[in-house]
C-alpha positions in Angstrom: -69.9 -7.7 -15.5 -66.9 -9.2 -17.1 -67.1 -11.9 -19.8 -67.0 -15.6 -18.7 -63.8 -17.6 -18.4 -64.4 -19.4 -21.8 -64.9 -16.0 -23.5 -61.7 -14.7 -21.9 -59.8 -17.9 -23.0 -61.0 -17.6 -26.6 -60.0 -13.9 -26.8 -56.5 -14.5 -25.4 -55.8 -17.8 -27.2 -55.7 -19.8 -23.9 -57.7 -22.4 -22.1 -59.8 -22.8 -18.9 -58.2 -25.0 -16.3 -58.9 -25.3 -12.5 -61.3 -22.4 -12.4 -58.9 -20.0 -14.1 -57.7 -19.1 -17.6 -54.0 -19.8 -18.5 -53.0 -17.8 -21.6 -50.0 -16.1 -23.3 -48.8 -12.9 -21.6 -48.5 -9.7 -23.6 -45.8 -10.0 -26.2 -45.3 -13.8 -25.5 -45.5 -16.7 -28.0 -48.9 -18.4 -28.5 -47.6 -21.5 -26.6 -46.8 -19.4 -23.6 -49.1 -19.9 -20.5 -47.5 -17.4 -18.1 -50.7 -15.3 -17.7 -53.3 -16.5 -15.1 -56.8 -14.8 -15.0 -59.6 -15.5 -12.5 -62.9 -13.7 -12.0 -63.3 -12.2 -8.5 -66.1 -13.1 -6.2 -68.3 -10.1 -7.1 -68.0 -11.0 -10.8 -67.3 -7.4 -11.7 -63.5 -7.7 -12.3 -60.8 -10.3 -12.7 -57.6 -11.1 -10.8 -54.4 -11.2 -12.9 -51.1 -12.9 -12.2 -48.1 -13.1 -14.5 -45.6 -15.9 -13.8 -43.2 -14.2 -16.3 -43.0 -11.1 -14.1 -45.0 -8.9 -16.4 -46.5 -5.8 -14.8 -50.0 -6.6 -13.6 -51.5 -3.2 -14.7 -50.1 -3.8 -18.2 -51.6 -7.3 -18.2 -55.0 -6.0 -17.2 -54.9 -3.4 -20.0 -53.9 -6.1 -22.4 -56.7 -8.3 -21.4 -59.3 -5.5 -21.5 -58.2 -4.4 -24.9 -58.6 -8.0 -26.2 -62.1 -8.1 -24.6 -63.1 -4.7 -25.9 -63.4 -3.3 -22.4 -62.2 0.1 -21.1 -58.8 0.3 -19.5 -58.5 -0.6 -15.8 -58.7 2.2 -13.2 -58.0 1.7 -9.5 -61.0 2.0 -7.2 -61.0 4.8 -4.6 -60.4 4.2 -1.8 -58.9 0.8 -2.0 -56.1 0.3 0.4 -56.4 -3.5 0.6 -55.0 -4.9 -2.7 -53.5 -2.0 -4.6 -53.1 0.9 -2.3 -54.6 4.3 -3.4 -53.8 7.0 -5.9 -53.5 10.2 -3.9 -55.7 13.0 -5.4 -53.1 15.5 -4.3 -50.4 13.7 -6.2 -52.5 13.6 -9.3 -53.1 17.3 -9.0 -49.5 18.0 -8.5 -48.6 15.9 -11.6 -51.2 17.8 -13.6 -49.8 21.1 -12.5 -46.3 20.1 -13.7 -46.7 18.0 -16.8 -43.1 18.4 -17.8 -41.7 16.8 -14.7 -41.6 13.2 -13.7 -40.1 11.6 -10.7 -37.0 9.7 -11.6 -37.2 6.3 -9.7 -33.5 5.6 -9.8 -32.3 8.5 -7.7 -35.4 10.2 -6.3 -34.7 13.4 -8.2 -37.0 15.3 -10.6 -36.1 14.9 -14.2 -37.2 17.9 -16.4 -38.2 16.6 -19.9 -37.6 18.7 -22.9 -40.7 18.9 -25.1 -40.7 18.8 -28.8 -43.5 19.5 -31.3 -44.5 15.9 -31.1 -44.4 15.7 -27.3 -41.9 14.8 -24.6 -38.8 12.9 -25.6 -39.1 10.6 -22.6 -42.5 9.0 -21.6 -43.2 9.8 -18.0 -43.7 7.0 -15.5 -47.3 6.2 -14.5 -48.0 6.4 -10.8 -49.7 3.2 -9.7 -49.8 3.2 -5.9 -48.9 5.4 -3.0 -48.2 3.8 0.4 -48.3 5.9 3.5 -45.9 5.4 6.5 -47.4 7.2 9.5 -46.7 7.6 13.2 -48.9 6.2 15.9 -51.2 9.2 15.6 -51.7 8.7 11.9 -49.6 11.7 10.9 -47.7 11.1 7.6 -44.0 10.6 8.0 -43.0 9.5 4.5 -44.4 7.6 1.4 -43.3 4.8 -0.9 -44.5 5.4 -4.5 -44.9 2.5 -6.9 -44.6 3.3 -10.6 -45.2 1.7 -14.0 -42.9 0.5 -15.4 -42.2 -1.2 -12.1 -40.1 1.0 -9.8 -40.2 2.4 -6.3 -39.3 5.8 -4.9 -39.8 7.5 -1.5 -40.6 11.1 -0.5 -41.6 12.9 2.7 -43.6 16.2 3.3 -41.4 19.3 3.5 -44.1 20.9 5.8 -44.6 23.7 3.2 -47.0 21.9 1.0 -44.4 20.2 -1.1 -42.2 17.1 -1.0 -38.6 16.2 -0.2 -37.3 13.6 -2.7 -33.6 13.7 -2.0 -32.1 12.1 1.2 -35.7 11.3 2.2 -34.7 9.5 5.5 -32.2 12.1 6.6 -33.2 13.4 10.1 -36.3 11.2 10.5 -36.8 7.7 12.0 -38.0 4.8 9.9 -41.2 3.1 11.0 -43.0 -0.1 10.1 -45.7 0.0 7.4 -49.2 0.6 8.7 -47.8 1.2 12.2 -51.0 2.6 13.7 -53.0 -0.4 12.7 -50.2 -2.8 13.6 -50.0 -1.4 17.1 -53.7 -1.7 17.6 -53.8 -5.3 16.3 -50.8 -6.3 18.5 -52.6 -5.0 21.6 -55.8 -6.7 20.7 -54.2 -10.0 19.8 -51.1 -10.4 22.0 -50.5 -14.0 21.0 -51.0 -13.7 17.3 -48.0 -14.1 14.9 -46.8 -11.1 12.9 -46.4 -11.6 9.2 -43.6 -9.6 7.6 -43.5 -9.2 3.8 -41.0 -7.8 1.4 -43.3 -5.1 0.1 -46.3 -3.0 0.8 -48.6 -4.6 -1.7 -47.9 -8.0 -0.2 -48.5 -6.6 3.3 -51.9 -5.2 2.2 -52.9 -8.5 0.7 -52.0 -10.5 3.8 -53.9 -8.0 6.0 -56.9 -8.3 3.7 -57.0 -12.0 4.7 -57.5 -10.9 8.3 -53.9 -11.5 9.5 -51.5 -9.0 11.2 -48.9 -7.9 8.8 -46.2 -5.2 8.2 -43.1 -4.5 6.2 -40.4 -1.9 6.1 -39.5 0.5 3.3 -36.7 -0.8 1.0 -36.3 -3.8 3.4 -34.1 -1.6 5.6 -34.5 -2.9 9.2 -33.5 -0.5 11.9 -33.2 -1.3 15.7 -36.2 1.0 16.3 -38.4 -1.0 13.8 -37.2 -4.3 15.2 -38.1 -3.1 18.7 -41.8 -2.8 17.7 -41.8 -6.6 17.3 -40.2 -7.2 20.7 -41.3 -10.6 22.1 -43.6 -11.5 19.2 -43.7 -14.6 17.0 -42.6 -13.4 13.5 -43.2 -15.2 10.2 -41.3 -13.7 7.2 -43.0 -14.4 3.8 -39.9 -14.6 1.5 -40.0 -13.8 -2.2 -38.8 -16.7 -4.3 -35.5 -15.3 -5.6 -32.1 -14.4 -4.4 -33.0 -10.9 -3.4 -35.9 -12.2 -1.4 -33.6 -14.7 0.5 -31.1 -11.9 1.2 -33.9 -9.7 2.6 -35.2 -12.5 4.8 -31.8 -13.1 6.2 -31.4 -9.3 7.0 -34.8 -9.4 8.8 -33.7 -12.4 10.8 -30.5 -10.7 11.8 -32.3 -7.5 12.9 -34.8 -9.5 15.0 -32.2 -11.7 16.7 -32.5 -11.1 20.4 -35.7 -9.1 19.9 -38.5 -11.3 18.5 -39.6 -14.4 20.4 -39.4 -16.7 17.4 -38.6 -16.2 13.7 -39.7 -18.4 10.8 -39.1 -18.0 7.1 -42.0 -19.2 4.9 -40.9 -19.8 1.3 -42.8 -20.2 -1.9 -40.3 -22.4 -3.8 -43.2 -24.4 -5.3 -44.1 -21.3 -7.4 -42.1 -19.8 -10.3 -39.0 -17.7 -9.8 -39.7 -14.3 -8.2 -43.2 -15.3 -7.0 -44.4 -14.1 -3.7 -47.3 -14.4 -1.3 -49.5 -12.2 -3.5 -48.9 -14.7 -6.4 -49.8 -17.5 -4.1 -53.1 -15.8 -3.1 -53.9 -15.0 -6.7 -53.5 -18.7 -7.7 -56.8 -19.4 -6.0 -58.3 -16.6 -3.9 -61.2 -18.9 -2.8 -59.0 -21.4 -1.1 -55.8 -19.5 -0.4 -57.2 -17.8 2.6 -55.9 -17.0 6.1 -56.3 -20.5 7.4 -54.4 -21.9 4.4 -51.5 -19.4 4.8 -51.2 -20.1 8.5 -51.2 -23.9 7.8 -48.5 -23.4 5.1 -46.4 -21.5 7.6 -46.6 -24.2 10.3 -43.8 -26.2 8.5 -41.6 -23.2 8.0 -38.2 -23.7 9.8 -38.1 -22.1 13.2 -35.1 -20.2 14.5 -35.4 -19.8 18.2 -33.9 -16.4 18.9 -34.6 -16.4 22.6 -34.3 -19.9 24.1 -36.1 -20.2 27.4 -34.6 -21.6 30.6 -36.8 -24.7 30.1 -35.5 -25.2 26.6 -31.9 -24.8 27.9 -32.4 -27.6 30.5 -32.6 -30.2 27.7 -29.6 -28.7 25.8 -26.5 -31.0 25.7 -23.8 -29.4 27.9 -20.5 -28.3 26.4 -17.5 -30.7 26.7 -15.2 -28.7 28.9 -11.7 -30.0 29.3 -10.9 -31.5 32.7 -7.4 -30.3 33.8 -7.5 -31.7 37.3 -4.8 -34.3 36.6 -2.6 -32.1 34.5 0.9 -31.3 35.8 3.5 -28.9 34.4 6.5 -31.2 34.6 4.9 -34.5 33.7 2.6 -36.0 31.2 2.7 -33.1 28.7 2.1 -34.7 25.3 4.9 -34.1 22.8 3.9 -32.3 19.6 3.5 -34.6 16.6 5.2 -33.5 13.4 4.9 -34.6 9.8 8.1 -32.7 9.1 9.8 -31.4 12.2 9.4 -27.7 12.8 7.7 -27.3 9.4 4.4 -29.2 9.0 2.5 -30.3 12.2 0.2 -33.3 12.1 -3.5 -33.0 12.7 -3.5 -29.7 10.9 -3.8 -28.1 7.5 -0.8 -26.5 5.6 -0.6 -24.5 2.4 2.0 -24.8 -0.4 1.6 -22.0 -3.0 3.5 -21.3 -6.1 3.0 -20.0 -9.6 2.0 -22.4 -12.4 4.9 -24.6 -13.5 6.9 -23.6 -10.4 7.1 -27.2 -9.3 4.6 -27.5 -6.5 3.2 -30.9 -7.5 6.7 -32.4 -7.9 7.8 -31.0 -4.6 4.7 -32.4 -2.9 5.1 -35.8 -4.5 8.7 -35.9 -3.4 7.6 -35.2 0.1 5.0 -38.0 0.0 7.5 -40.5 -1.3 10.0 -39.4 1.4 7.4 -40.2 4.0 6.6 -43.5 2.4 10.3 -44.6 2.2 11.5 -42.9 5.4 14.1 -40.9 3.3 15.2 -37.2 3.3 13.3 -34.4 1.6 15.1 -31.2 0.6 17.5 -31.6 3.5 14.8 -32.5 6.0 13.8 -35.9 7.4 10.0 -36.4 7.4 8.3 -38.9 9.7 7.8 -42.3 8.0 4.2 -43.3 7.1 1.7 -43.7 4.2 1.0 -41.0 1.7 -2.2 -40.1 -0.1 -2.3 -37.9 -3.1 -5.5 -36.3 -4.4 -4.9 -34.5 -7.7 -7.1 -32.7 -10.2 -4.5 -31.2 -12.6 -2.4 -34.1 -13.9 -3.4 -37.4 -15.5 -2.1 -40.8 -14.4 0.7 -40.9 -17.0 2.1 -37.6 -15.8 2.1 -38.8 -12.2 3.8 -42.0 -13.4 6.6 -40.0 -15.1 7.2 -37.8 -12.1 7.2 -40.6 -9.6 9.7 -42.5 -11.8 12.2 -39.6 -11.6 11.7 -39.4 -7.8 12.2 -43.1 -7.3 15.3 -43.1 -9.5 16.7 -40.3 -7.3 16.2 -42.4 -4.2 17.5 -45.6 -5.9 14.3 -47.6 -5.5 11.5 -48.9 -7.7 7.7 -48.8 -7.5 7.3 -52.1 -5.7 9.1 -50.5 -2.7 6.1 -48.1 -2.4 3.6 -50.9 -2.2 0.9 -50.2 0.5 2.4 -46.8 1.4 1.5 -44.6 -1.5 -2.2 -44.1 -2.6 -2.9 -42.0 -5.7 -6.1 -40.4 -6.9 -6.4 -38.2 -10.0 -9.6 -36.4 -11.0 -8.1 -34.5 -14.0 -10.9 -33.3 -16.1 -13.5 -34.4 -13.6 -15.5 -32.9 -10.7 -13.0 -32.8 -7.8 -14.9 -30.5 -5.5 -14.7 -31.4 -1.8 -16.5 -28.4 -0.3 -19.0 -26.0 -1.7 -20.9 -22.9 -0.3 -24.7 -22.9 -0.2 -26.7 -19.7 -0.5 -26.3 -18.5 3.1 -22.6 -19.0 2.7 -22.3 -22.2 4.7 -19.6 -24.5 3.3 -20.9 -28.1 2.9 -18.9 -31.3 2.3 -19.6 -33.0 -1.0 -20.2 -36.7 -1.4 -16.6 -36.9 -2.8 -15.3 -35.4 0.5 -17.2 -38.0 2.5 -15.7 -40.8 0.3 -12.2 -39.3 0.8 -12.8 -39.0 4.5 -13.8 -42.7 4.7 -10.6 -43.6 2.8 -8.2 -41.6 5.0 -9.7 -43.0 8.2 -9.0 -46.5 6.9 -5.5 -45.8 5.4 -4.3 -43.5 8.1 -1.8 -41.6 5.9 0.7 -39.3 7.5 0.4 -36.8 4.6 -2.7 -36.0 2.4 -1.9 -33.7 -0.6 -4.8 -31.9 -2.3 -3.7 -30.5 -5.7 -5.1 -27.7 -6.0 -7.3 -25.5 -3.9 -9.1 -24.1 -6.9 -10.2 -27.6 -7.9 -11.3 -28.8 -4.5 -13.0 -25.6 -3.1 -16.1 -24.4 -4.9 -16.6 -21.3 -2.7 -15.5 -17.7 -2.6 -11.8 -17.5 -1.8 -12.3 -13.8 -1.0 -14.8 -14.6 1.7 -12.9 -15.2 5.0 -15.7 -17.1 6.5 -16.1 -19.5 3.6 -12.3 -20.2 3.4 -12.1 -20.8 7.2 -15.1 -23.2 7.1 -13.4 -25.2 4.3 -10.1 -25.4 6.1 -12.2 -26.5 9.1 -13.5 -29.4 7.0 -9.9 -30.4 6.0 -8.8 -30.1 9.7 -11.5 -32.6 10.6 -10.0 -35.0 8.0 -6.5 -34.4 9.4 -7.6 -35.1 13.0 -9.4 -38.3 12.1 -6.5 -39.7 10.2 -3.8 -38.2 12.5 -2.3 -36.8 9.4 -1.5 -33.4 8.0 -3.2 -32.0 4.9 -1.1 -30.1 2.4 -3.1 -28.0 -0.1 -1.4 -26.8 -3.2 -2.6 -23.4 -4.5 -1.8 -20.7 -7.1 -1.1 -17.2 -5.9 -2.9 -14.2 -7.4 -1.1 -11.5 -9.3 -1.1 -9.4 -6.1 0.3 -12.4 -4.2 3.1 -12.7 -6.7 3.9 -9.0 -6.9 3.9 -8.5 -3.1 5.8 -11.8 -2.5 3.0 -13.1 -0.1 2.2 -16.0 -2.3 -1.5 -15.7 -1.4 -4.7 -15.6 -3.5 -8.0 -14.3 -2.3 -8.8 -13.8 1.3 -6.2 -13.7 4.1 -8.5 -16.4 5.5 -6.1 -19.0 4.0 -3.1 -17.6 5.8 -5.0 -17.2 9.1 -6.6 -20.6 9.0 -3.7 -22.9 8.1 -1.0 -23.7 10.7 1.9 -23.7 8.2 2.4 -22.0 4.9 5.2 -22.3 2.3 5.7 -20.4 -0.9 7.8 -21.9 -3.8 9.1 -19.1 -5.9 11.7 -18.5 -8.6 14.6 -16.4 -7.1 15.7 -13.1 -8.6 18.8 -11.0 -8.0 18.8 -7.5 -6.6 18.6 -6.4 -10.2 15.4 -8.4 -10.6 17.1 -10.9 -12.9 16.3 -14.6 -12.9 19.7 -16.1 -12.1 18.8 -19.7 -13.1 15.6 -21.2 -14.4 16.4 -24.4 -12.5 16.6 -22.6 -9.1 13.7 -22.2 -6.7 13.4 -20.9 -3.1 11.0 -22.6 -0.7 10.0 -19.8 1.7 8.1 -20.7 4.9 5.7 -17.8 5.5 4.0 -19.2 8.6 4.7 -21.8 11.3 2.4 -21.7 14.3 4.2 -24.1 16.4 7.8 -23.3 15.7 10.2 -20.6 14.6 9.5 -19.6 11.0 12.1 -21.6 9.1 14.7 -19.9 6.9 14.3 -20.3 3.2 15.5 -23.5 1.5 17.3 -23.0 -1.9 16.5 -25.7 -4.4 17.8 -26.8 -7.8 16.0 -29.0 -10.3 18.3 -31.9 -11.1 17.5 -35.1 -13.0 13.7 -34.6 -12.5 13.7 -33.8 -8.8 14.3 -30.9 -6.4 17.5 -31.0 -4.4 18.7 -28.5 -1.8 21.6 -26.2 -2.8 24.1 -27.0 -0.1 25.6 -24.0 1.7 23.6 -21.4 -0.1 22.2 -18.7 2.0 21.9 -15.9 -0.6 20.2 -15.5 -3.9 23.1 -13.3 -5.1 25.5 -16.1 -4.2 23.4 -18.6 -6.1 23.5 -16.3 -9.1 27.2 -15.9 -8.9 27.8 -19.7 -8.6 25.6 -20.3 -11.7 27.5 -17.6 -13.6 30.9 -19.1 -12.5 29.8 -22.6 -13.7 28.6 -21.4 -17.1 31.7 -19.2 -17.6 34.1 -22.1 -16.6 32.6 -24.4 -19.3 32.5 -21.6 -21.9 36.2 -20.7 -21.3 37.3 -24.3 -21.2 35.7 -25.0 -24.6 37.3 -21.8 -26.0 40.8 -22.7 -24.6 40.6 -26.2 -26.1 39.5 -24.9 -29.4 42.5 -22.6 -29.4 44.8 -25.5 -28.4 45.5 -23.9 -25.0 45.4 -26.8 -22.5 44.5 -26.1 -18.9 45.0 -28.5 -15.9 43.0 -29.4 -12.9 46.3 -29.5 -10.8 46.7 -26.4 -8.6 50.6 -26.6 -8.9 50.5 -26.6 -12.7 51.5 -23.4 -14.5 48.3 -23.8 -16.6 46.0 -24.3 -13.6 42.5 -23.7 -15.1 41.1 -21.4 -12.3 44.2 -19.2 -12.5 44.1 -18.9 -16.3 40.3 -18.3 -16.5 40.5 -15.5 -13.8 42.7 -13.5 -16.2 40.0 -13.4 -18.9 38.0 -10.3 -19.7 34.7 -12.1 -19.1 35.8 -13.1 -15.6 36.7 -9.5 -14.7 33.4 -8.3 -16.1 31.4 -10.6 -13.9 33.8 -10.3 -10.9 34.5 -14.1 -10.9 37.9 -14.7 -9.2 40.2 -17.7 -9.0 38.4 -19.1 -5.9 35.1 -18.8 -7.6 36.4 -20.9 -10.5 37.9 -23.4 -8.1 34.5 -23.9 -6.5 32.9 -24.1 -10.0 35.4 -26.8 -11.0 34.5 -28.9 -8.0 30.8 -28.6 -8.7 31.3 -29.5 -12.4 33.3 -32.6 -11.5 30.5 -33.6 -9.1 28.0 -33.4 -11.9 30.3 -35.0 -14.4 30.2 -32.0 -16.6 34.0 -32.0 -17.1 36.6 -34.7 -17.1 40.4 -35.1 -17.0 42.2 -36.5 -20.1 45.9 -37.5 -20.2 47.9 -36.3 -23.2 51.5 -36.2 -24.3 54.2 -38.8 -23.4 53.0 -41.1 -20.6 56.2 -40.5 -18.7 55.5 -36.8 -18.4 52.0 -37.3 -16.8 50.4 -34.4 -18.5 46.6 -34.0 -18.1 44.1 -31.5 -19.4 40.5 -30.6 -18.8 37.7 -31.3 -21.3 34.0 -30.8 -21.2 31.7 -33.8 -21.6 
C-alpha cells in the first residue's frame, strides 16, 4: 500500500486539496504546484499528472524516491493506461547493449563505450503500441521512449525490425483496429472518439468508450474510410500542434464521417489533453462526464441531409429576364477614369520616401476640390484618409503645400476631407485567427460605420503593413482582407486605395509587390511609384518619379506617368515619354545654368534673342561639356524655355538704352 495523501504532501513539500496532493515537480521551486498526485481506487499505487509537461515516469520515480519506495515498474500485461513493454524488445535490447534506437530519424545509433560506460545515455523504452490488421496480425508499432519521444518500426519477416522508411509499401491502419471494428459493429450508433496519441486512446477506451487514433496523426483516405458514416468526436490537445492535428482530421473526414466535433480542453493548462483531464479526478471524470463535456463541442456537419437542406436559405441568383444588350446597361463608375474603379480596392506601392502618401493626399484633395491630379481629372466627392505613419503636424504641412498648388485654403475643404491618423497606435483593421480566417477588428467596424455615413469617393489606407495583421505571404489571408475592404468600398460607393511598401524582391524585379501575389490578384487596380533610372542604371533626377500602372481590370493598362516634385507636390512632366529623355532634359537644364554662370563670371554676355550673335543656346552648344553629354542647340533652347517658366533665369538690360542690349542672368 502507498502512504496516505498527508504523508505524500509532507514528503514533497505540498498540500492536500480536493482529494489530491499538489506539490512542486522535480527540479521546480518550492512554490511550484505543477505536480498532481492521487491514490488509485485499489490503494496500491498513485496517479501522477504534471501540468508543467514533466515526464510522468520521471515524476513517479521522483515521488517514490522521496517516499522511500522502489522505482515504478509497469504491470504486465497492462494495455489500458500505459501500453505494455514487449518481452521480445527487452530481450533484443539486452542482446545489443551498445545500440539504442534514435527517435529523431528511426535509425540505430551505435554508441562508443569508454572505460566509464557509454558516452550517450540510451533512451528508456516506456511503451510499445501495436497496430494490427483485422486478424490481429502485427503491421507496425509505435514506440514511446523516455525522455519523451516516439519512433515507429515494422517486422522484417525475418525476426528483426525495419526502422527506416517504416511505412513504405504498407497501408496505414487505425490504432486498435480489430477492437474498433468489433465495437463499431456491436454499437452502430455510438460515437467514435479520436485522440492525438495512443496513450490517450487507451485511457478513453478504459472508460468504456469506442476510441482510436492514427500513428503520427497522419490521416489517409483508407483510415478515414473506416469511420464512414459515423459520428466522430476529436479530443484535441490544448496547444497549437493539437489544433493543427484536429484540423487535419476534420479535413480527412469531410465527406466521409456523418458528423465531426472537436472537443477542447482549454480550461486546463497549455499542452493538456484528455488523459490530464481524467487524471484530475478519476472518480468523477468517467465516461458519462466525458460524453457530457463533448455535447457542447461545435458540430461541423460534413454530410447535410436532404431534410436539413430544406431549411437552408436559397442562394440569391441574379434575375436576367429584363436585361437587354442595347439598353439599360449600367455605366461603369470611376474614381479616376480608366485608372481607379469605384466599389473596388486598389493598391499604390512604392519604396519608403518615394512619395506615396503625398501622391495619395493630392488625389484626395483633387477629388474634394474637383481639380486635376497628375494630368487626370478625378470625379468630385469627399475624401477620407486613414493613416498610421505620419502625425497630424506632418499631414498639415503636406496639405498646406497641396492647397497652395491649387490656389485655395483649408476652409475650401470643409466637409469634404476627413482625416484620421493613428501614428504610434494600434491601427489594425483585420487580423487572422488561428485557423487562418481574417476577422475585422472593432476599429474596422468603427471605420465602416463612418464611411457609410460620410460616403467618401476615396478612402486611403496608409499603409497595408499597419492595417493588416495577417500573413501577407498567405494568399487566402490577403484575399480575405481585401474582401473586407471591398465590402467597405461597396457600402460607401467608394474606392479604397491601400498604400504599401514593396519587398526587396518586388523592388529588384520591378513588380512593386510584397508578400503573396494575392495582393495583385485581389485588387482591381495597382500602381507602382518608382524612381526612374537610365539604361545605365543611373538616377537622372532625385525629384523625378514614374507612376506605373501594373494592373487595371476594367480598362487598358495605362501608360506610365512621369512626375516631378515641385514646390511640395507632384506635377506631371509634360511631353515626356522616355526616362532617357527626362534624364537628358535634366542634364540640359543643369548645364545651361552652369555655363551661364561661367560665361557671366568671364564677362561673356549671352542673349535670349535667337537673332543675336551671342545667342545663348548657340554659344553653349560649342562648349566641351555640351559635346560630352550630346546636348545640342535645340536641347539648350528647350532648357532655356523651361528655366524661364520656373523663373530660374531672367533677362537684364545693359549698355546704352538706345542700343537695346540684353543679357541672361541666373536668379
